[in-house]
A tleap script that builds the chain and sets N, CA, C and O, in Angstrom:
source leaprc.protein.ff14SB
mol = sequence {
  NMET THR TYR THR ASP SER PHE GLU LYS GLY
  ALA ASP MET GLY PRO VAL CYS GLN SER CYS
  SER MET PRO MET LYS LYS ASP PRO GLY GLY
  GLY GLY THR GLU ALA ASP GLY THR HIE SER
  ALA LYS TYR CYS SER LEU CYS TYR GLN ASP
  GLY ALA PHE VAL GLN PRO ASP PHE ASP ALA
  ALA GLU MET GLN ALA PHE CYS VAL GLU GLN
  LEU GLN LYS LYS GLY MET PRO ARG PHE MET
  ALA TRP MET PHE THR ARG SER ILE PRO ARG
  LEU GLU ARG TRP GLN CGLY
}
set mol.1.N position { -2.470 12.221 -7.036 }
set mol.1.CA position { -3.348 10.826 -6.751 }
set mol.1.C position { -3.169 10.299 -5.211 }
set mol.1.O position { -2.046 10.452 -4.731 }
set mol.2.N position { -4.022 9.783 -4.519 }
set mol.2.CA position { -3.735 9.454 -3.078 }
set mol.2.C position { -3.821 8.039 -3.182 }
set mol.2.O position { -4.158 7.513 -4.243 }
set mol.3.N position { -3.497 7.271 -1.994 }
set mol.3.CA position { -3.630 6.018 -1.759 }
set mol.3.C position { -5.070 5.382 -2.033 }
set mol.3.O position { -5.176 4.294 -2.601 }
set mol.4.N position { -6.073 6.052 -1.639 }
set mol.4.CA position { -7.367 5.640 -1.982 }
set mol.4.C position { -7.867 5.706 -3.395 }
set mol.4.O position { -8.729 4.934 -3.816 }
set mol.5.N position { -7.282 6.687 -4.148 }
set mol.5.CA position { -7.590 6.787 -5.351 }
set mol.5.C position { -7.064 5.777 -6.100 }
set mol.5.O position { -7.597 5.560 -7.188 }
set mol.6.N position { -5.990 5.006 -5.706 }
set mol.6.CA position { -5.216 4.050 -6.497 }
set mol.6.C position { -6.048 2.552 -6.189 }
set mol.6.O position { -5.802 1.599 -6.928 }
set mol.7.N position { -6.988 2.414 -5.122 }
set mol.7.CA position { -7.476 1.057 -4.994 }
set mol.7.C position { -8.809 1.015 -5.897 }
set mol.7.O position { -9.505 2.015 -6.069 }
set mol.8.N position { -9.068 -0.133 -6.406 }
set mol.8.CA position { -10.191 -0.412 -7.136 }
set mol.8.C position { -10.505 -1.810 -6.976 }
set mol.8.O position { -9.729 -2.764 -6.924 }
set mol.9.N position { -11.917 -1.779 -6.899 }
set mol.9.CA position { -12.553 -3.239 -6.625 }
set mol.9.C position { -12.288 -4.021 -7.793 }
set mol.9.O position { -12.324 -3.479 -8.897 }
set mol.10.N position { -12.001 -5.348 -7.659 }
set mol.10.CA position { -11.631 -6.157 -8.670 }
set mol.10.C position { -11.202 -7.455 -7.973 }
set mol.10.O position { -11.048 -7.605 -6.761 }
set mol.11.N position { -11.013 -8.499 -9.079 }
set mol.11.CA position { -10.550 -9.826 -8.731 }
set mol.11.C position { -9.084 -9.678 -8.677 }
set mol.11.O position { -8.598 -8.757 -8.020 }
set mol.12.N position { -8.330 -10.533 -9.331 }
set mol.12.CA position { -6.812 -10.425 -9.272 }
set mol.12.C position { -6.310 -9.234 -10.002 }
set mol.12.O position { -6.438 -9.023 -11.208 }
set mol.13.N position { -5.665 -8.406 -9.037 }
set mol.13.CA position { -5.080 -7.262 -9.598 }
set mol.13.C position { -3.496 -7.371 -9.765 }
set mol.13.O position { -2.822 -6.344 -9.842 }
set mol.14.N position { -2.944 -8.578 -9.815 }
set mol.14.CA position { -1.578 -8.742 -10.053 }
set mol.14.C position { -0.805 -8.419 -8.657 }
set mol.14.O position { -1.341 -8.361 -7.550 }
set mol.15.N position { 0.509 -8.231 -8.938 }
set mol.15.CA position { 1.539 -7.920 -7.811 }
set mol.15.C position { 0.810 -6.878 -6.866 }
set mol.15.O position { -0.009 -6.090 -7.339 }
set mol.16.N position { 1.096 -6.892 -5.645 }
set mol.16.CA position { 0.684 -5.850 -4.852 }
set mol.16.C position { 1.958 -5.333 -3.881 }
set mol.16.O position { 2.849 -6.095 -3.508 }
set mol.17.N position { 1.897 -4.055 -3.574 }
set mol.17.CA position { 2.770 -3.413 -2.584 }
set mol.17.C position { 3.056 -4.391 -1.672 }
set mol.17.O position { 2.085 -5.040 -1.282 }
set mol.18.N position { 4.314 -4.718 -1.154 }
set mol.18.CA position { 4.536 -5.485 0.040 }
set mol.18.C position { 4.690 -4.754 1.365 }
set mol.18.O position { 5.302 -5.236 2.319 }
set mol.19.N position { 4.092 -3.545 1.369 }
set mol.19.CA position { 3.848 -2.830 2.649 }
set mol.19.C position { 2.403 -2.527 2.851 }
set mol.19.O position { 1.949 -2.665 3.987 }
set mol.20.N position { 1.578 -2.105 1.821 }
set mol.20.CA position { 0.220 -1.602 1.975 }
set mol.20.C position { -0.837 -2.474 1.234 }
set mol.20.O position { -2.041 -2.245 1.342 }
set mol.21.N position { -0.320 -3.507 0.460 }
set mol.21.CA position { -1.345 -4.343 -0.471 }
set mol.21.C position { -2.061 -3.554 -1.639 }
set mol.21.O position { -2.951 -4.077 -2.310 }
set mol.22.N position { -1.602 -2.215 -1.846 }
set mol.22.CA position { -2.123 -1.696 -3.042 }
set mol.22.C position { -1.739 -2.416 -4.315 }
set mol.22.O position { -0.563 -2.759 -4.441 }
set mol.23.N position { -2.600 -2.675 -5.256 }
set mol.23.CA position { -2.138 -3.095 -6.506 }
set mol.23.C position { -1.092 -2.295 -7.183 }
set mol.23.O position { -1.202 -1.087 -7.393 }
set mol.24.N position { 0.021 -3.086 -7.544 }
set mol.24.CA position { 1.196 -2.260 -8.123 }
set mol.24.C position { 1.011 -1.560 -9.420 }
set mol.24.O position { 1.745 -0.649 -9.803 }
set mol.25.N position { -0.180 -2.111 -10.190 }
set mol.25.CA position { -0.494 -1.433 -11.443 }
set mol.25.C position { -1.376 -0.245 -11.225 }
set mol.25.O position { -1.615 0.551 -12.133 }
set mol.26.N position { -1.847 -0.134 -10.046 }
set mol.26.CA position { -2.545 1.077 -9.801 }
set mol.26.C position { -1.816 2.192 -8.972 }
set mol.26.O position { -2.375 3.159 -8.455 }
set mol.27.N position { -0.497 1.904 -8.932 }
set mol.27.CA position { 0.311 2.941 -8.382 }
set mol.27.C position { 0.599 4.034 -9.077 }
set mol.27.O position { 1.227 3.852 -10.120 }
set mol.28.N position { 0.258 5.335 -8.729 }
set mol.28.CA position { 0.287 6.443 -9.442 }
set mol.28.C position { 1.729 6.857 -9.885 }
set mol.28.O position { 1.892 7.562 -10.880 }
set mol.29.N position { 2.813 6.386 -9.094 }
set mol.29.CA position { 4.145 6.508 -9.341 }
set mol.29.C position { 4.975 5.444 -10.256 }
set mol.29.O position { 6.055 5.640 -10.813 }
set mol.30.N position { 4.206 4.306 -10.256 }
set mol.30.CA position { 4.764 3.421 -11.075 }
set mol.30.C position { 5.768 2.515 -10.103 }
set mol.30.O position { 6.649 1.812 -10.597 }
set mol.31.N position { 5.564 2.596 -8.816 }
set mol.31.CA position { 6.437 2.013 -8.048 }
set mol.31.C position { 7.263 2.919 -7.041 }
set mol.31.O position { 7.531 4.073 -7.374 }
set mol.32.N position { 7.638 2.458 -5.918 }
set mol.32.CA position { 8.640 3.404 -5.017 }
set mol.32.C position { 9.796 3.443 -5.706 }
set mol.32.O position { 10.052 2.842 -6.750 }
set mol.33.N position { 10.534 4.220 -5.047 }
set mol.33.CA position { 12.057 4.460 -5.648 }
set mol.33.C position { 13.161 4.137 -4.695 }
set mol.33.O position { 13.134 4.441 -3.502 }
set mol.34.N position { 14.076 3.540 -5.256 }
set mol.34.CA position { 15.350 2.992 -4.304 }
set mol.34.C position { 16.296 4.309 -4.241 }
set mol.34.O position { 16.121 5.342 -4.888 }
set mol.35.N position { 17.198 4.076 -3.442 }
set mol.35.CA position { 18.183 5.333 -3.043 }
set mol.35.C position { 18.840 5.696 -4.558 }
set mol.35.O position { 18.919 6.887 -4.856 }
set mol.36.N position { 19.220 4.872 -5.330 }
set mol.36.CA position { 19.635 5.186 -6.571 }
set mol.36.C position { 18.669 5.680 -7.629 }
set mol.36.O position { 19.081 5.939 -8.759 }
set mol.37.N position { 17.609 5.794 -7.351 }
set mol.37.CA position { 16.513 6.260 -8.306 }
set mol.37.C position { 15.820 5.296 -9.041 }
set mol.37.O position { 14.828 5.668 -9.667 }
set mol.38.N position { 16.189 4.037 -9.083 }
set mol.38.CA position { 15.514 2.913 -9.632 }
set mol.38.C position { 14.075 2.698 -9.087 }
set mol.38.O position { 13.854 3.020 -7.920 }
set mol.39.N position { 13.100 2.186 -9.835 }
set mol.39.CA position { 12.073 1.859 -9.178 }
set mol.39.C position { 11.983 0.522 -8.571 }
set mol.39.O position { 12.517 -0.445 -9.114 }
set mol.40.N position { 11.214 0.412 -7.274 }
set mol.40.CA position { 11.140 -0.756 -6.609 }
set mol.40.C position { 9.991 -1.643 -7.298 }
set mol.40.O position { 8.972 -1.196 -7.824 }
set mol.41.N position { 10.335 -2.883 -7.195 }
set mol.41.CA position { 9.235 -3.827 -8.000 }
set mol.41.C position { 8.438 -4.322 -6.513 }
set mol.41.O position { 7.436 -5.027 -6.631 }
set mol.42.N position { 8.862 -3.973 -5.278 }
set mol.42.CA position { 8.245 -4.504 -4.228 }
set mol.42.C position { 7.247 -3.362 -3.564 }
set mol.42.O position { 6.142 -3.678 -3.122 }
set mol.43.N position { 7.648 -2.266 -3.543 }
set mol.43.CA position { 6.800 -1.242 -2.938 }
set mol.43.C position { 6.387 -0.153 -3.680 }
set mol.43.O position { 7.086 0.291 -4.590 }
set mol.44.N position { 5.031 0.447 -3.296 }
set mol.44.CA position { 4.514 1.590 -4.234 }
set mol.44.C position { 5.072 2.662 -3.783 }
set mol.44.O position { 5.748 2.676 -2.754 }
set mol.45.N position { 4.801 3.866 -4.649 }
set mol.45.CA position { 5.420 5.111 -4.511 }
set mol.45.C position { 4.806 5.707 -3.186 }
set mol.45.O position { 5.379 6.609 -2.574 }
set mol.46.N position { 3.683 5.189 -2.800 }
set mol.46.CA position { 3.002 5.983 -1.507 }
set mol.46.C position { 3.762 5.434 -0.137 }
set mol.46.O position { 3.806 6.135 0.873 }
set mol.47.N position { 4.284 4.271 -0.194 }
set mol.47.CA position { 4.992 3.661 0.873 }
set mol.47.C position { 6.550 3.868 0.911 }
set mol.47.O position { 7.185 3.969 1.961 }
set mol.48.N position { 7.036 3.913 -0.209 }
set mol.48.CA position { 8.610 3.844 -0.251 }
set mol.48.C position { 9.157 4.864 -1.339 }
set mol.48.O position { 8.776 4.874 -2.510 }
set mol.49.N position { 10.056 5.679 -0.818 }
set mol.49.CA position { 10.758 6.787 -1.670 }
set mol.49.C position { 12.093 7.022 -1.229 }
set mol.49.O position { 12.410 7.160 -0.048 }
set mol.50.N position { 13.007 7.072 -2.377 }
set mol.50.CA position { 14.372 7.230 -2.095 }
set mol.50.C position { 15.098 6.018 -1.144 }
set mol.50.O position { 15.932 6.293 -0.281 }
set mol.51.N position { 14.707 4.825 -1.401 }
set mol.51.CA position { 15.289 3.828 -0.454 }
set mol.51.C position { 14.736 3.688 0.807 }
set mol.51.O position { 15.286 2.888 1.564 }
set mol.52.N position { 13.627 4.382 1.247 }
set mol.52.CA position { 13.156 4.389 2.716 }
set mol.52.C position { 11.605 4.256 2.686 }
set mol.52.O position { 10.918 4.544 1.706 }
set mol.53.N position { 11.176 3.829 3.761 }
set mol.53.CA position { 9.679 3.680 3.801 }
set mol.53.C position { 9.295 5.158 4.402 }
set mol.53.O position { 9.968 5.785 5.221 }
set mol.54.N position { 8.127 5.544 3.838 }
set mol.54.CA position { 7.409 6.875 4.311 }
set mol.54.C position { 6.973 6.791 5.655 }
set mol.54.O position { 7.049 7.802 6.353 }
set mol.55.N position { 6.529 5.735 6.120 }
set mol.55.CA position { 6.137 5.675 7.489 }
set mol.55.C position { 6.997 4.546 8.197 }
set mol.55.O position { 6.530 3.449 8.503 }
set mol.56.N position { 8.249 4.924 8.411 }
set mol.56.CA position { 9.174 4.020 8.866 }
set mol.56.C position { 8.883 3.387 10.254 }
set mol.56.O position { 9.496 2.369 10.573 }
set mol.57.N position { 7.932 3.971 11.131 }
set mol.57.CA position { 7.795 3.467 12.434 }
set mol.57.C position { 6.573 2.834 12.607 }
set mol.57.O position { 6.277 2.414 13.725 }
set mol.58.N position { 5.679 2.679 11.489 }
set mol.58.CA position { 4.448 2.010 11.414 }
set mol.58.C position { 4.726 0.369 11.689 }
set mol.58.O position { 5.724 -0.178 11.220 }
set mol.59.N position { 3.887 -0.243 12.374 }
set mol.59.CA position { 3.899 -1.649 12.532 }
set mol.59.C position { 2.634 -2.079 11.560 }
set mol.59.O position { 1.937 -1.241 10.988 }
set mol.60.N position { 2.472 -3.257 11.474 }
set mol.60.CA position { 1.395 -3.937 10.353 }
set mol.60.C position { 0.015 -3.335 10.786 }
set mol.60.O position { -0.744 -2.796 9.981 }
set mol.61.N position { -0.250 -3.472 12.131 }
set mol.61.CA position { -1.650 -3.099 12.575 }
set mol.61.C position { -1.800 -1.423 12.359 }
set mol.61.O position { -2.896 -0.906 12.144 }
set mol.62.N position { -0.706 -0.755 12.437 }
set mol.62.CA position { -0.848 0.878 12.120 }
set mol.62.C position { -0.859 1.057 10.669 }
set mol.62.O position { -1.487 2.021 10.232 }
set mol.63.N position { -0.283 0.306 9.890 }
set mol.63.CA position { -0.363 0.449 8.398 }
set mol.63.C position { -1.795 0.299 7.906 }
set mol.63.O position { -2.373 1.024 7.096 }
set mol.64.N position { -2.337 -0.942 8.642 }
set mol.64.CA position { -3.733 -1.386 8.343 }
set mol.64.C position { -4.760 -0.149 8.581 }
set mol.64.O position { -5.566 0.314 7.775 }
set mol.65.N position { -4.513 0.236 9.854 }
set mol.65.CA position { -5.606 1.218 10.248 }
set mol.65.C position { -5.348 2.350 9.435 }
set mol.65.O position { -6.333 2.926 8.974 }
set mol.66.N position { -4.182 2.797 9.159 }
set mol.66.CA position { -3.996 4.067 8.341 }
set mol.66.C position { -4.716 3.824 6.958 }
set mol.66.O position { -5.481 4.681 6.517 }
set mol.67.N position { -4.465 2.633 6.265 }
set mol.67.CA position { -4.994 2.425 5.014 }
set mol.67.C position { -6.492 2.491 5.083 }
set mol.67.O position { -7.114 3.268 4.358 }
set mol.68.N position { -7.127 1.637 5.998 }
set mol.68.CA position { -8.597 1.711 6.305 }
set mol.68.C position { -9.082 3.143 6.553 }
set mol.68.O position { -10.144 3.498 6.040 }
set mol.69.N position { -8.455 3.883 7.217 }
set mol.69.CA position { -8.931 5.355 7.383 }
set mol.69.C position { -8.908 6.071 5.932 }
set mol.69.O position { -9.887 6.694 5.521 }
set mol.70.N position { -7.801 5.944 5.243 }
set mol.70.CA position { -7.613 6.675 3.907 }
set mol.70.C position { -8.805 6.066 2.965 }
set mol.70.O position { -9.406 6.855 2.236 }
set mol.71.N position { -9.104 4.896 2.964 }
set mol.71.CA position { -10.174 4.355 2.110 }
set mol.71.C position { -11.406 4.796 2.484 }
set mol.71.O position { -12.247 4.939 1.597 }
set mol.72.N position { -11.746 5.093 3.854 }
set mol.72.CA position { -13.041 5.493 4.307 }
set mol.72.C position { -13.129 7.066 4.089 }
set mol.72.O position { -14.273 7.512 4.001 }
set mol.73.N position { -12.179 7.876 3.998 }
set mol.73.CA position { -12.125 9.030 3.545 }
set mol.73.C position { -12.667 9.333 2.278 }
set mol.73.O position { -13.263 10.375 2.005 }
set mol.74.N position { -12.399 8.215 1.368 }
set mol.74.CA position { -12.868 8.387 0.083 }
set mol.74.C position { -14.272 7.759 -0.217 }
set mol.74.O position { -14.731 7.682 -1.357 }
set mol.75.N position { -14.878 7.340 0.852 }
set mol.75.CA position { -16.468 6.786 0.948 }
set mol.75.C position { -16.501 5.429 0.849 }
set mol.75.O position { -17.592 4.936 0.563 }
set mol.76.N position { -15.429 4.596 1.043 }
set mol.76.CA position { -15.466 3.282 1.082 }
set mol.76.C position { -16.136 2.897 2.466 }
set mol.76.O position { -15.802 3.547 3.457 }
set mol.77.N position { -17.058 1.878 2.586 }
set mol.77.CA position { -17.438 1.441 3.835 }
set mol.77.C position { -16.386 0.847 4.767 }
set mol.77.O position { -15.493 0.221 4.197 }
set mol.78.N position { -16.335 0.918 5.929 }
set mol.78.CA position { -15.313 0.259 6.894 }
set mol.78.C position { -15.048 -1.198 6.474 }
set mol.78.O position { -13.931 -1.541 6.087 }
set mol.79.N position { -15.972 -1.957 6.545 }
set mol.79.CA position { -15.991 -3.416 6.314 }
set mol.79.C position { -15.423 -3.559 5.027 }
set mol.79.O position { -14.641 -4.510 5.052 }
set mol.80.N position { -15.484 -2.968 3.790 }
set mol.80.CA position { -14.843 -3.126 2.654 }
set mol.80.C position { -13.429 -2.668 2.614 }
set mol.80.O position { -12.536 -3.313 2.063 }
set mol.81.N position { -13.254 -1.496 3.237 }
set mol.81.CA position { -11.812 -1.096 3.482 }
set mol.81.C position { -10.973 -2.267 4.298 }
set mol.81.O position { -9.822 -2.558 3.972 }
set mol.82.N position { -11.577 -2.827 5.251 }
set mol.82.CA position { -10.841 -3.769 6.005 }
set mol.82.C position { -10.638 -5.003 5.189 }
set mol.82.O position { -9.584 -5.619 5.350 }
set mol.83.N position { -11.503 -5.428 4.349 }
set mol.83.CA position { -11.493 -6.541 3.391 }
set mol.83.C position { -10.154 -6.295 2.504 }
set mol.83.O position { -9.317 -7.184 2.354 }
set mol.84.N position { -10.033 -5.004 1.930 }
set mol.84.CA position { -8.949 -4.731 1.104 }
set mol.84.C position { -7.608 -4.764 1.793 }
set mol.84.O position { -6.574 -5.022 1.177 }
set mol.85.N position { -7.645 -4.513 3.007 }
set mol.85.CA position { -6.339 -4.380 3.703 }
set mol.85.C position { -6.101 -5.515 4.663 }
set mol.85.O position { -5.116 -5.383 5.390 }
set mol.86.N position { -6.818 -6.599 4.796 }
set mol.86.CA position { -6.594 -7.558 5.834 }
set mol.86.C position { -5.396 -8.402 5.631 }
set mol.86.O position { -4.927 -9.094 6.535 }
set mol.87.N position { -4.854 -8.332 4.315 }
set mol.87.CA position { -3.493 -9.187 4.071 }
set mol.87.C position { -2.304 -8.487 4.499 }
set mol.87.O position { -1.220 -9.047 4.336 }
set mol.88.N position { -2.358 -7.274 5.054 }
set mol.88.CA position { -1.380 -6.509 5.214 }
set mol.88.C position { -0.406 -7.141 6.231 }
set mol.88.O position { 0.784 -6.937 5.993 }
set mol.89.N position { -0.702 -7.864 7.313 }
set mol.89.CA position { 0.238 -8.482 8.223 }
set mol.89.C position { 0.881 -9.619 7.582 }
set mol.89.O position { 1.811 -10.126 8.210 }
set mol.90.N position { 0.587 -10.090 6.523 }
set mol.90.CA position { 1.095 -11.165 5.850 }
set mol.90.C position { 2.282 -10.700 4.704 }
set mol.90.O position { 3.088 -11.488 4.209 }
set mol.91.N position { 2.217 -9.520 4.456 }
set mol.91.CA position { 3.048 -8.970 3.448 }
set mol.91.C position { 4.625 -9.056 3.828 }
set mol.91.O position { 4.959 -9.172 5.007 }
set mol.92.N position { 5.490 -8.999 2.879 }
set mol.92.CA position { 6.829 -9.110 3.062 }
set mol.92.C position { 7.468 -8.027 4.016 }
set mol.92.O position { 8.406 -8.366 4.738 }
set mol.93.N position { 7.045 -6.883 4.038 }
set mol.93.CA position { 7.488 -5.737 4.864 }
set mol.93.C position { 7.344 -6.099 6.346 }
set mol.93.O position { 8.131 -5.630 7.169 }
set mol.94.N position { 6.364 -6.916 6.694 }
set mol.94.CA position { 5.878 -7.160 8.030 }
set mol.94.C position { 6.288 -8.438 8.638 }
set mol.94.O position { 6.043 -8.723 9.810 }
set mol.95.N position { 6.956 -9.248 7.764 }
set mol.95.CA position { 7.625 -10.532 8.329 }
set mol.95.C position { 8.849 -10.439 9.003 }
set mol.95.O position { 9.813 -9.941 8.422 }
set mol.96.N position { 8.928 -10.799 10.009 }
set mol.96.CA position { 9.983 -10.744 11.148 }
set mol.96.C position { 11.324 -10.491 10.762 }
set mol.96.O position { 12.211 -10.434 11.613 }
savepdb mol mol.pdb
quit
C-alpha cells in the first residue's frame, strides 16, 4: 500500500501523522516504528521507520510537494491534493 492509497476523503479522520498529515487509522503499517520496534503514535509507517524519518532532509514545503505528487499519481486533482496537505507546515515535525 502506498501513501496515496491510504488517503481517503472524509470529515474528521482522527489523529494524523505529524509529518505528512495522513490519518493514522489509514496507515497500512499501524504507525511508524521507534528504534526499539515499538509503534509510534505520532508518525505513520510511510514517514518514520526504525526511529528515523524516511525523508530526513525534507522540509515542510518539500514534504507537501511530495505528498501532492503522490496523490496526483493516484488520480486526485491537484487542488484536492493541496487541500489534503495544506496543514503539513503546522504539524509537530515542522515546528522549529
